[in-house]
C-alpha positions as CSV (number, residue, x, y, z in Angstrom):
1,M,2.9,128.4,24.7
2,S,1.6,127.5,21.4
3,A,4.7,126.4,18.8
4,P,5.1,129.0,15.9
5,T,4.2,127.5,12.6
6,R,5.7,127.3,9.2
7,S,4.6,129.7,6.7
8,D,3.0,127.3,3.9
9,D,3.9,129.9,1.1
10,A,7.3,130.7,2.3
11,A,10.2,128.8,0.3
12,D,11.6,125.9,2.2
13,P,15.0,126.5,4.1
14,S,15.4,123.0,4.3
15,S,15.9,122.5,0.6
16,A,18.1,125.6,0.2
17,P,21.4,124.7,-1.5
18,L,24.7,124.8,0.6
19,A,28.2,124.1,0.0
20,A,29.2,121.1,1.8
21,Y,32.1,118.2,2.0
22,V,30.4,114.9,0.5
23,R,32.7,111.9,2.0
24,D,32.2,107.9,2.1
25,E,30.9,108.6,5.6
26,G,28.5,111.2,5.1
27,V,27.7,114.7,4.2
28,G,30.2,117.3,6.4
29,V,29.9,121.0,7.0
30,R,33.5,121.4,8.2
31,N,36.7,120.1,6.6
32,R,38.9,119.6,9.7
33,V,41.7,117.1,10.6
34,L,41.4,115.4,14.4
35,V,44.5,114.6,16.5
36,V,43.0,112.1,18.7
37,P,45.0,110.8,21.8
38,S,44.2,106.9,22.5
39,V,45.1,107.6,26.1
40,I,44.7,110.4,28.7
41,C,48.3,110.1,29.0
42,S,48.9,111.5,25.5
43,H,46.3,114.1,25.5
44,I,48.6,117.0,26.0
45,V,51.1,116.3,23.6
46,A,47.9,115.7,21.1
47,Q,46.7,118.8,21.9
48,R,49.9,120.7,21.3
49,I,50.0,119.2,17.9
50,A,46.5,120.3,17.0
51,D,47.2,123.8,18.1
52,A,50.3,124.0,15.6
53,V,48.2,123.2,12.3
54,D,45.7,125.3,11.2
55,G,42.7,123.0,10.4
56,A,43.4,120.6,13.1
57,V,41.7,119.8,16.3
58,C,42.0,117.9,19.2
59,A,39.8,115.4,21.3
60,P,41.3,115.5,24.6
61,H,39.6,112.7,26.8
62,D,40.3,110.7,30.4
63,H,40.1,107.3,29.2
64,G,42.0,104.7,27.3
65,C,43.9,103.2,30.1
66,A,42.9,101.1,33.2
67,Q,39.5,100.5,31.7
68,I,37.9,97.0,31.6
69,G,35.1,95.3,29.8
70,A,32.3,97.4,28.8
71,D,34.2,101.0,29.5
72,H,37.1,99.9,27.3
73,D,34.9,99.0,24.6
74,Q,32.8,102.0,24.7
75,T,35.8,104.1,24.7
76,E,37.4,102.4,21.6
77,R,34.0,102.3,19.9
78,T,33.5,105.9,20.7
79,L,36.7,107.3,19.5
80,L,36.8,105.2,16.4
81,N,33.3,106.4,15.2
82,V,34.4,110.0,16.0
83,T,36.9,109.8,13.5
84,R,34.6,108.8,10.7
85,N,32.6,111.9,11.4
86,P,32.0,113.6,8.1
87,N,33.4,116.8,9.3
88,L,36.6,115.2,9.4
89,A,39.2,114.4,6.3
90,G,41.5,112.6,8.6
91,A,43.0,111.8,11.9
92,T,46.4,111.5,13.6
93,V,46.4,109.0,16.6
94,V,48.8,109.9,19.5
95,G,49.6,107.3,22.1
96,L,52.1,106.7,24.9
97,G,53.0,103.3,24.4
98,C,52.2,101.3,27.1
99,E,48.2,102.0,27.4
100,H,45.5,99.4,27.2
101,L,44.1,101.4,24.1
102,Q,47.2,101.0,21.8
103,S,47.7,103.6,19.1
104,G,49.0,101.3,16.5
105,P,46.1,98.8,16.4
106,F,43.5,101.6,16.9
107,A,44.9,103.6,13.8
108,E,44.6,100.5,11.8
109,A,41.0,100.3,12.9
110,V,40.8,103.8,11.5
111,A,42.2,102.9,8.2
112,D,40.0,100.0,7.8
113,H,37.1,102.5,7.5
114,G,39.1,104.4,4.7
115,V,39.7,107.4,6.7
116,P,43.3,108.8,6.1
117,V,45.3,108.2,9.4
118,R,48.9,108.9,10.8
119,E,49.9,107.3,14.1
120,L,52.9,107.7,16.6
121,S,53.6,107.3,20.3
122,I,55.4,109.2,22.4
123,Q,57.5,106.3,23.7
124,E,58.4,105.2,20.5
125,V,59.4,108.4,18.9
126,G,61.8,109.4,21.8
127,G,59.7,111.6,24.2
128,S,57.2,114.4,24.1
129,D,59.1,117.0,22.2
130,A,60.1,114.6,19.6
131,C,56.4,113.2,19.3
132,I,55.1,117.0,19.3
133,E,57.4,117.4,16.2
134,A,56.6,114.3,14.3
135,G,53.1,114.6,14.9
136,T,52.9,118.0,13.6
137,E,54.4,117.2,10.6
138,A,52.1,114.1,10.0
139,T,49.3,116.4,10.7
140,R,50.3,119.3,8.2
141,D,50.5,116.3,5.7
142,L,47.0,115.3,6.3
143,A,45.7,118.9,6.6
144,A,47.3,120.0,3.1
145,A,45.8,116.7,1.5
146,A,42.4,117.5,3.4
147,A,41.7,120.7,0.8
148,A,38.4,119.2,-0.6
149,D,36.3,120.7,-3.0
150,R,32.8,121.5,-1.8
151,S,29.6,120.0,-3.3
152,E,26.4,121.3,-3.5
153,A,24.1,119.9,-0.8
154,S,21.1,120.9,1.3
155,L,19.8,120.2,5.2
156,G,18.0,117.2,3.8
157,D,21.3,115.4,3.1
158,L,22.6,115.8,6.5
159,T,22.5,113.8,10.0
160,V,21.6,116.7,12.4
161,G,22.1,116.2,16.2
162,V,19.6,117.6,19.0
163,V,20.5,117.5,22.7
164,G,18.5,119.4,25.5
165,S,20.4,119.5,28.6
166,D,17.4,120.6,31.0
167,L,13.8,120.5,31.8
168,A,13.4,124.0,32.5
169,A,9.5,125.6,31.8
170,S,11.7,127.9,29.0
171,T,12.7,125.0,27.4
172,R,9.6,123.0,27.3
173,D,7.1,125.9,26.7
174,V,9.4,128.0,24.2
175,A,12.2,126.3,22.7
176,D,11.3,122.6,22.3
177,P,8.3,123.5,20.2
178,V,10.5,125.5,17.8
179,V,13.3,122.7,17.6
180,G,10.4,119.8,17.4
181,E,8.9,121.3,14.2
182,T,12.3,121.9,12.8
183,V,13.1,118.3,13.3
184,D,9.9,117.4,11.8
185,A,10.8,119.8,8.9
186,L,14.2,118.0,8.5
187,R,12.8,114.5,8.6
188,D,10.4,115.6,5.7
189,A,13.4,116.7,3.8
190,G,15.0,113.6,3.9
191,A,17.4,114.2,6.8
192,T,18.5,111.9,9.5
193,V,18.1,113.5,13.1
194,A,19.6,112.0,16.1
195,V,18.5,113.1,19.5
196,A,20.2,112.3,22.6
197,G,19.3,112.2,26.5
198,T,17.7,108.9,27.4
199,E,17.5,109.6,31.3
200,R,14.3,111.6,30.7
201,L,12.6,108.4,29.4
202,A,13.2,106.7,32.6
203,P,9.5,107.2,34.1
204,H,8.0,107.0,30.6
205,A,9.1,103.3,29.3
206,E,6.0,102.1,27.8
207,A,5.3,105.7,26.1
208,A,8.8,105.6,24.8
209,A,8.2,102.2,23.3
210,D,4.9,103.5,21.9
211,R,6.8,105.9,19.6
212,A,9.2,103.2,18.1
213,A,8.5,102.6,14.6
214,S,9.0,98.7,15.0
215,D,9.1,96.1,17.7
216,P,12.9,95.9,18.0
217,V,13.2,99.5,18.7
218,A,10.7,99.4,21.1
219,E,12.3,96.6,23.1
220,R,15.5,98.6,23.1
221,L,13.7,102.0,24.4
222,R,12.1,100.1,27.0
223,A,15.2,98.5,28.0
224,A,17.1,101.8,28.3
225,A,14.4,103.4,30.3
226,E,14.3,100.5,32.8
227,R,17.9,100.5,33.1
228,T,18.2,104.4,33.5
229,A,15.4,104.2,36.3
230,D,17.7,102.1,38.5
231,E,20.6,104.7,38.1
232,P,21.1,108.1,40.1
233,G,19.6,111.1,38.1
234,N,22.2,113.4,36.9
235,V,22.9,116.8,38.7
236,R,20.1,118.6,37.1
237,G,17.6,115.9,38.4
238,L,16.3,115.1,35.1
239,V,14.9,111.6,35.9
240,R,12.9,113.3,39.0
241,R,11.9,116.0,36.9
242,A,10.7,113.9,33.8
243,A,8.7,111.9,36.4
244,E,6.5,115.0,37.1
245,L,5.6,115.6,33.5
246,P,3.9,114.2,30.7
247,F,6.0,112.3,28.1
248,D,5.4,114.5,25.3
249,E,6.5,117.5,27.3
250,V,9.9,115.6,27.9
251,V,10.7,114.9,24.5
252,G,9.2,118.2,22.8
253,S,12.6,118.5,21.0
254,W,12.0,115.2,19.2
255,G,9.3,116.3,17.3
256,S,6.2,114.0,16.0
257,A,8.0,111.1,14.1
258,P,8.4,107.7,15.2
259,V,11.9,106.5,16.4
260,E,13.4,104.4,13.6
261,E,16.6,103.2,15.4
262,F,17.9,103.2,18.9
263,V,21.8,103.5,18.8
264,Q,24.1,102.7,21.8
265,Y,26.6,105.1,23.0
266,G,29.3,105.2,20.5
267,D,27.9,103.5,17.6
268,R,26.7,105.2,14.2
269,V,23.2,105.8,13.0
270,T,22.5,103.3,10.0
271,V,19.1,104.6,9.0
272,D,19.5,106.7,6.0
273,E,16.5,109.1,7.1
274,G,14.2,109.6,9.8
275,L,14.7,109.9,13.8
276,A,17.0,107.8,16.0
277,V,17.5,107.8,19.7
278,V,21.1,107.8,20.9
279,D,21.6,106.1,24.3
280,T,23.6,108.8,26.1
281,P,23.0,111.0,29.3
282,S,22.0,114.8,28.5
283,R,25.3,116.1,30.0
284,F,26.2,118.4,26.8
285,E,29.9,117.5,26.3
286,E,29.3,113.5,26.6
287,A,26.0,114.0,24.5
288,T,27.5,115.8,21.9
289,T,30.4,113.1,21.5
290,A,27.9,110.6,21.3
291,L,25.9,112.7,18.4
292,A,29.4,113.2,16.7
293,A,30.3,109.5,16.8
294,A,26.7,108.8,15.5
295,G,27.4,110.8,12.5
296,A,25.9,114.1,13.2
297,S,27.7,116.9,11.2
298,V,25.9,119.9,13.3
299,V,24.2,119.9,16.5
300,V,21.5,121.9,18.2
301,H,22.0,122.3,21.9
302,V,18.9,123.6,23.7
303,T,19.8,125.2,27.0
304,A,18.1,127.3,29.5
305,E,21.2,128.1,31.1
306,G,23.0,129.2,28.1
307,I,25.8,126.8,28.4
308,P,28.6,128.5,26.5
309,S,30.8,125.1,25.4
310,G,31.2,123.8,21.9
311,H,32.4,120.4,20.6
312,P,35.7,120.2,18.5
313,I,34.0,117.7,15.9
314,V,30.9,119.3,15.3
315,P,29.4,123.2,15.3
316,V,27.0,123.6,17.9
317,L,24.1,125.9,17.5
318,K,22.9,127.1,20.9
319,V,19.2,127.7,21.3
320,T,17.5,129.0,24.3
321,G,13.8,130.1,25.2
322,D,15.1,131.6,28.6
323,G,14.7,135.4,28.2
324,E,17.2,136.1,30.9
325,T,19.6,133.7,29.4
326,A,19.2,135.4,26.1
327,R,19.8,138.8,27.8
328,I,23.1,138.2,30.0
329,L,24.6,135.7,27.4
330,P,23.9,137.5,23.8
331,D,27.3,136.5,22.5
332,D,26.9,132.8,23.8
333,V,23.6,132.2,22.3
334,D,22.7,131.7,18.7
335,V,19.1,131.6,18.6
336,D,16.7,133.1,21.0
337,A,13.7,130.7,20.7
338,R,11.4,133.4,21.7
339,S,11.8,135.6,18.5
340,T,12.1,132.7,15.9
341,T,10.2,130.3,14.1
342,P,10.9,126.9,13.0
343,D,11.8,128.2,9.3
344,G,14.0,130.9,11.2
345,L,16.0,127.9,12.9
346,L,16.1,126.1,9.6
347,D,17.6,129.3,8.0
348,E,20.4,129.5,11.0
349,L,21.2,125.7,10.5
350,R,21.5,126.4,6.9
351,R,24.0,129.1,7.6
352,V,26.1,127.3,10.0
353,A,26.1,124.2,7.7
354,D,27.4,126.4,4.8
355,G,30.1,127.4,6.9
356,G,29.1,130.3,9.1
357,R,30.4,130.2,12.5
358,T,28.5,129.3,15.8
359,A,29.1,131.5,18.9
360,T,31.1,128.7,20.4
361,E,33.2,128.5,17.1
362,R,33.8,132.2,17.3
363,H,35.2,132.1,21.1
364,G,37.2,128.8,20.5
365,L,35.4,127.0,23.3
366,T,35.0,123.3,23.1
367,K,34.7,120.4,25.4
368,F,35.1,116.7,24.5
369,A,34.0,113.9,26.9
370,I,33.0,110.3,26.8
371,N,30.7,108.7,29.0
372,R,31.5,106.2,31.5
373,V,29.7,102.6,31.9
374,G,30.9,101.9,35.3
375,P,34.3,103.1,37.6
376,S,37.6,103.0,35.9
377,M,40.3,101.2,38.1
């Protein structure tokens, strides 16, 4: 199926104005306070604090204790950079008190980046009930201070994330061409686009390196492809499926731009505009967490299956090219790629960036997860 083309004489949706939150860390499209548990042991208390405060969200996870080496570093790096996402106006860090990733030093690292932060731990304040009470008060203070004025911006001012969680025919033939042209339009407008899903590169190491804008980026893409080739494929067999397809088909949602930067999991994108690849598997919740840490303020998720989950940090625009999914999940899919164009997708992105809710936001469905480097002990 040929990709829809953009009308030359139509107004450019990527330059249409929207009201956003301009912060030191970038341009955000939401104004939220994050309650972040430093460890799995405090995530229920953190969730109850967030539930008690309007405008607060939580990032519950299974990490922060009994992790060593690269896994500990990745958890800390990811959580730290998530707190710097431009959709967030502040963070409350909730610890237990005896964990490996201590809430006090972690909160100091958050503050070092200029993010308003409060910190408390269950053991220090006298138990779960006391922590919920104190944490709710602290988070309400942050939320009250977060009543920021919105400034005029455009899609070209944003970092937009893209993740495709499958390589189904409807994704490759219908949805990816629309998303790929949208990525090109965003890049032309000056936006940064961060794409996720490096396991699909495993059978195409040299082709991936050829997409790089520089030799260092080429080496990092090649190394990631070769490393991933030695790992088991995910549950959808993306590595195996990618090996059966031409490289251009497995990265159809990336558009045509060269890759300006390769970003390790949990790190931030540093290029001011252009295409960046984030080293993450395509599993939705892990990939979207990595995109949020990279600085994306909104994420486009291409899904043939209609995965209904969103993310607490970023609004997620669900795009499908599968007719049956669009038919049976109309309230969980934002964009039916069979009946839209790149301009139409840009219009939807602008609507969401301007404060319009996505399907997952209307339903309150979120998942937050951090990828593991190796087994936890």
